[in-house]
C-alpha atoms as one frame of an Amber mdcrd trajectory, in Angstrom:
protein
   6.032   0.594 -25.132   2.046  -0.341 -24.061   1.694  -2.460 -21.350  -1.486
  -4.454 -20.718  -1.131  -5.549 -16.738  -3.679  -7.225 -14.366  -2.833  -7.376
 -10.862  -4.828  -9.461  -8.283  -4.299  -6.518  -5.909  -7.207  -4.209  -5.739
  -6.727  -0.434  -6.011  -9.302   1.446  -4.246 -10.315   4.875  -5.979 -12.785
   6.430  -3.435 -12.625   9.974  -3.635 -13.818  10.845  -0.294  -9.889   9.335
   0.280  -8.256  11.145  -2.144  -5.764  12.514   0.379  -4.753   9.070   1.227
  -4.584   7.963  -1.801  -1.883  10.499  -3.034   0.160   9.772  -0.039  -0.114
   5.989  -0.802   1.172   6.745  -4.607   4.014   8.662  -3.228   5.021   6.251
  -1.155   4.569   3.589  -3.094   6.110   5.741  -6.457   9.140   6.102  -4.377
   9.770   2.240  -3.829   9.783   1.524  -6.924  11.568   4.325  -8.556  14.004
   3.002  -5.418  13.930  -0.294  -6.393  14.709   0.852 -10.372  18.113   2.813
  -8.728  19.235  -0.579  -7.233  19.066  -2.770  -9.475  20.974   0.054 -11.766
  24.144   0.036  -8.828  24.191  -2.942  -8.410  27.735  -4.246  -9.486  29.267
  -0.656  -9.596  31.744   0.744  -7.259  29.768   4.476  -5.801  32.107   4.688
  -3.408  29.498   6.410  -1.102  29.152   9.365  -3.432  25.934  11.534  -3.258
  24.680   9.646  -6.632  24.558   6.360  -4.745  21.588   7.445  -3.131  18.289
   7.655  -4.997  16.377  11.054  -5.331  13.934  10.358  -2.828  16.307   9.566
  -0.488  18.608  12.861  -0.659  15.488  15.234  -0.999  12.357  13.251   0.804
  10.018  15.769  -0.605  10.536  14.584  -4.113   7.860  12.843  -5.938   8.283
  10.414  -8.438   4.722  11.268  -9.689   4.359  14.008 -11.719   0.775  13.843
 -12.753  -2.461  12.362 -11.403  -5.887  12.642 -12.744  -9.435  11.286 -12.550
 -10.975  10.243 -16.123 -13.883   8.138 -17.271 -13.007   5.046 -19.659 -15.273
   2.240 -21.224 -17.886   4.279 -18.424 -16.113   3.539 -15.286 -14.187   5.756
 -13.333 -10.310   5.398 -14.010  -7.220   6.951 -12.296  -4.277   8.060 -14.370
  -0.813   8.244 -12.858   2.331   9.661 -14.528   5.802   8.946 -12.266   9.392
   8.231 -13.398  10.887   5.345 -13.166  14.272   6.343 -13.434  15.610   9.274
 -13.462  19.797   9.905 -13.613  22.203  11.372 -16.440  21.373   8.898 -19.618
  18.473   7.070 -18.275  15.392   8.760 -17.732  12.401   6.333 -17.987   8.667
   7.461 -17.194   5.447   5.736 -17.004   1.865   6.634 -17.770  -1.336   4.059
 -16.530  -4.783   4.098 -17.029  -5.140   2.490 -13.753  -8.630   0.656 -13.983
 -10.522  -0.772 -10.366 -12.472  -4.530 -10.933 -14.329  -6.299  -8.395 -11.597
  -9.499  -9.085  -8.280  -7.188  -9.181  -7.057  -4.420 -11.554  -6.402  -3.560
 -14.917  -3.149  -1.201 -15.590  -3.175   0.218 -19.335   0.265   1.624 -18.792
   2.955   3.297 -21.812   6.294   3.533 -21.100   8.794   5.443 -22.568  12.788
   5.429 -22.215  15.091   8.780 -23.574  19.247   8.178 -23.321  19.511  12.014
 -23.509  18.428  13.869 -20.241  18.686  17.334 -18.743  16.798  19.194 -22.398
  14.020  20.438 -20.453  15.903  21.171 -17.129  18.837  23.163 -19.917  16.478
  25.218 -21.608  14.431  26.244 -17.972  17.769  27.554 -16.718  18.381  29.480
 -19.686  14.634  30.961 -19.704  13.080  30.599 -16.538  12.434  33.565 -13.813
  13.630  31.772 -10.957  10.958  31.741  -8.295  11.323  31.782  -4.825  11.395
  27.870  -4.300  14.025  27.924  -7.417  16.422  29.999  -5.735  16.048  27.902
  -2.721  16.974  24.653  -3.931  19.389  26.888  -6.897  17.247  24.872  -9.954
  14.423  25.165 -11.477  11.624  23.409  -9.614   9.985  19.863 -10.813   7.380
  21.241 -11.249   8.681  24.319 -13.518  10.010  21.278 -15.923   7.669  18.979
 -16.162   5.051  21.879 -17.230   3.228  20.850 -20.115   3.746  24.092 -21.953
   7.477  22.162 -22.492   6.051  19.641 -24.187   5.800  21.805 -27.642   9.022
  22.187 -27.272  10.677  19.097 -26.854   8.134  16.256 -28.969  10.175  13.772
 -28.143  11.004  13.758 -24.772   9.455  10.779 -22.378   7.207  13.050 -20.616
   5.826  14.270 -23.791   5.259  11.186 -25.399   3.341   9.969 -22.201   1.521
  12.161 -22.363   0.380  12.118 -25.711  -0.250   8.625 -25.672  -2.517   8.356
 -22.763  -4.680  11.356 -24.200  -4.652   8.873 -27.645  -5.946   6.224 -25.225
  -8.494   8.190 -23.658 -10.113   9.954 -26.714  -9.768   6.993 -29.340 -12.883
   4.546 -29.167 -11.377   1.670 -27.529 -13.191  -2.030 -28.085 -13.121  -2.242
 -24.342 -15.884  -3.485 -22.169 -15.710  -4.049 -18.220 -18.138  -6.313 -17.162
 -17.401  -6.329 -13.980 -16.149  -2.984 -12.353 -15.554  -2.032  -8.497 -18.145
  -0.366  -6.708 -17.234   3.048  -6.100 -17.433   3.984  -2.090 -18.321   0.837
  -0.290 -19.612   0.726   3.367 -16.486   1.027   5.546 -17.891  -0.909   8.526
 -18.376  -4.247   7.502 -20.392  -7.178   8.442 -17.712 -10.299   8.543 -19.971
 -13.182   8.441 -17.184 -16.011   8.778 -16.003 -14.100  11.439 -18.923 -13.476
  13.099 -18.329  -9.812  14.170 -18.301  -6.308  12.679 -15.586  -3.730  12.411
 -14.949  -0.381  10.685 -12.091  -1.033   7.828  -9.241   1.441   7.566  -9.126
   3.660   4.690  -8.727   2.650   1.255  -8.585  -0.721   2.459 -10.733  -3.215
  -0.330 -11.640  -7.225  -0.145  -8.972  -9.275  -2.095 -10.787 -11.837  -2.857
  -7.467 -13.464  -4.417  -6.318 -13.855  -1.013  -9.533 -14.355   0.616  -9.551
 -17.728  -1.659  -5.981 -18.843  -0.589  -6.826 -18.197   3.200  -8.978 -19.918
   5.764 -12.450 -19.062   5.713 -12.360 -17.364   8.839  -9.953 -15.453   8.112
 -11.005 -12.128   5.405  -8.279 -10.113   4.271  -7.885  -6.190   2.867  -5.764
  -5.095   0.390  -4.537  -1.332  -0.114  -2.603  -0.854  -3.328  -1.514   2.082
  -5.884   1.006   0.747  -8.547   2.511  -2.678  -9.475   6.209  -3.807  -7.929
   5.512  -1.543  -4.613   5.144  -4.481  -2.208   1.508  -4.755  -0.681  -0.297
  -3.647   2.354  -2.534  -5.503   4.006  -5.111  -6.053   6.463  -7.170  -8.857
   7.897  -9.578  -9.591  10.668  -9.012 -13.171  12.211 -11.209 -15.628  14.057
  -8.680 -18.616  14.993 -10.308 -21.990  14.505 -10.725 -24.391  16.576  -9.591
 -22.696  19.949 -11.003 -21.376  22.900  -8.815 -19.779  25.816 -10.390 -19.610
  29.288  -9.141 -19.777  33.046  -6.561 -18.548  35.094  -3.765 -18.648  32.462
  -5.799 -17.119  29.742  -2.833 -14.549  29.144   0.015 -17.075  28.935  -2.170
 -19.443  26.386  -3.102 -16.268  24.527   0.853 -14.873  24.100   1.457 -18.982
  23.335  -0.977 -18.875  20.162   0.260 -15.517  18.656   3.688 -16.832  19.083
   3.865 -19.883  17.413   1.490 -18.402  14.709   4.362 -15.807  14.544   7.012
 -17.689  14.436   5.545 -19.846  11.519   5.742 -16.839   9.475   9.744 -17.470
   9.408   9.334 -19.822   6.905   8.469 -17.611   4.489  11.401 -15.086   5.587
  15.049 -15.733   6.953  17.095 -15.228   9.720  16.631 -11.675   9.652  13.312
 -12.215  12.148  12.029 -10.342  15.658   8.815 -10.597  17.301   7.798  -8.754
  20.626   4.525  -8.942  22.151   2.937  -6.731  24.812  -0.600  -6.957  27.047
  -2.974  -4.826  25.386  -5.853  -3.189  27.455  -9.318  -4.052  25.965 -13.119
  -3.324  27.523 -13.837  -4.928  30.333 -10.263  -6.240  31.645 -10.578  -8.713
  28.370  -7.420 -10.428  27.937  -5.524  -8.345  25.078  -2.276  -8.672  23.351
  -0.557  -6.481  20.586   2.306  -8.102  19.192   5.030  -6.619  16.185   6.916
  -9.007  14.089   9.623  -7.950  11.419  11.336 -10.502   8.417  12.554 -10.538
   5.406  10.265 -11.823   1.855  13.022 -11.811  -1.024  15.707  -9.555   0.803
  13.107  -6.826   1.581  12.070  -6.293   5.232   8.862  -6.640   5.961   6.570
  -5.831   8.930   3.333  -6.453  11.172   1.473  -5.104  13.954  -1.562  -7.396
  15.553  -3.744  -6.846  18.306  -4.986 -10.350  19.356  -7.557 -10.662  22.166
 -10.070 -13.221  23.559 -13.679 -12.394  23.433 -16.454 -13.325  26.425 -16.535
 -16.860  25.710 -12.880 -17.559  25.011 -13.181 -17.228  21.112  -9.608 -15.508
  20.260  -9.474 -12.641  17.271  -6.712 -11.338  15.765  -6.763  -7.888  13.639
  -3.381  -7.575  12.016  -2.091  -4.888   9.203   1.559  -5.795   7.146   3.308
  -4.751   4.691   6.850  -2.916   3.802   8.900  -1.110   5.471   8.191   1.840
   3.431   4.659   2.258   6.125   6.406   2.469   9.871   5.352   0.521  12.202
   3.624   3.776  14.145   1.606   3.887  10.777   0.443   0.014  11.565  -0.079
   0.641  14.939  -2.191   3.262  14.774  -4.348   0.940  12.069  -4.665  -1.735
  13.917  -5.718   0.200  16.779  -8.068   2.707  15.114  -9.976  -0.602  13.681
  -9.662  -2.457  16.945 -11.940   0.120  18.851 -15.103  -0.222  15.964 -15.228
  -4.189  16.656 -17.976  -5.724  17.752 -19.184  -9.446  17.912 -22.167 -10.317
  16.381 -24.536 -11.020  19.927 -26.317 -14.049  18.295 -22.676 -15.317  17.923
 -21.395 -15.414  21.558 -21.446 -19.359  22.259 -22.229 -18.548  26.819 -21.852
 -14.983  28.091 -19.641 -15.050  31.014 -17.400 -13.112  32.754 -14.836 -15.977
  33.742 -11.722 -13.830  32.695 -12.212 -10.637  35.554 -11.913 -13.215  38.187
  -8.057 -13.595  36.656  -7.241 -10.525  35.902  -7.047  -8.994  39.287
């Protein structure tokens, strides 16, 4: 089956962050793999057997990703990714994607193949393959050996063989396709956010998302870090709270009130499984700062977010936030937010009335 999919979430393929891209692909394809496994297990009586746990959980070093390759299609840089959606007895589904980043989103040109009979490649290798040290350790051929292209000729109808052949066809056959607005490669990472009146260094692979920006207030600048569809979103944003000024003796209490009031609004998108934590966050010049953590569910899936809230010299409140599914740990989100916060600077001409009022109330 062939699929042509468009997503408003933008995929950054910058070569300078290739290691981050590969890690993201591992995490996101594992999320998709586990979602397919969960659907297949619903309604079954697993009795807590080992087969009731997806392979990604039984062996965290195993990845659904089979291969990746940087390519050119219709004259623009793209990425091919072949990965497994399912991998159990009687059900092996493999998808090959050509990922084409655009200014307004991402185009996925994908081939899918499913097999009802599985284990052919594995069985042949057990007969013919001379075990390596890795194989002996795991008592079976390595996944790389099972997926080696040299076996494709022996199994012309295997899903992996068929998907590889399909992608080769798509990349070598002249297609009547013109890409009019490709995503610019390797953008500046230190950006001036005019609507927020500040400059900040954006974390690796996060790209400005026009579709998200159109749905939010003008003082919030959203970024997205994505790879494959169905994996959930990983967001980063910088927000200048509109019409909010915090000054005076109760500045920290007011800041906490604004932050927690906003976060409680997220409860409307989730359910009763909701948690908020907040702690003071040290800012330069002893300006009031607060770090918050929120955890909630959306459509049955656990999500969380980390944010730094702080008050600038003139009482203007800013928030820097990273959020997404729990496939990225709280520590990862915290690192992203803290590193970006340390690069934040205000436009000098944007400050209304420079003062050091906050120092009077922080001692």
